C-alpha positions, 0 to 999 in steps of 0.5 A: 340311620336317621342321623346318617340320612339327615347328615347326608341331606345336609351335606348335599344341601350345603354343597349345592348352596355354598359349593364346592360341587366337585366331580369326586363329590358328585360320584362319592356321595351317591356311592356312600348312599348306596353303601349305607342303604344296601348295607342296612338291608343286607344287615337286617335280612336275617332278622325274620320279624322285618318282613324282608325276603332275600329277593327284595334285598337282591332287587334293591342291591341289584338296582343300585349296582345296575344304575351305578354301572349305567351312569358310568357307561352313559357318562363315559359316552359323553352324556349327562346322567344325573339322578332324577326325581324318581331316584330321589323318591326311591331313596327317601322310601328306602330310608323311611322303610329302614327307619321304620324297621329299626323303630319296630325292632326296638319296640318288639320287647315292649308291651305297646300297641305301637308294635301291632300298628307299626308292623303292617305299616312298615311291611306295606311301605316295604312293598311300595319301596321294592316296587318303586325301586324296580320301577326306578331301575326300569326308568333308568334303563329306558333313559340310558337306552334313549341316550346311547341306544 
């Protein structure tokens, strides 16, 4: 997950810095992000010690599908609908939570004080992540409404 996040960031930075920014890249990069994040949350759902609940994963996946659909509708109406800072914060939080869950899972078999310290931190970040994800969806819905009514 960490490698995927780093390479995704590097790819975006490289494209913005040196080009080319292409319409296909502009569409496929966020789609790849969504597949990576949603797939990871879905994959981890059956693992009880993650703190994930089905409604949380449904909220995360649902937000991604709704925003992707909105982007298509708004842009087909001739408006720009780029990602904004709130969506970027949401993505960073999702990646941090996933890395935290994976780190915690890897430490479970060890007799380490990190295990007891890490789990409440990851669970707290998970809740913040889900709330941020839902707030971000509401903000995108509002932006779409203001653009196309």
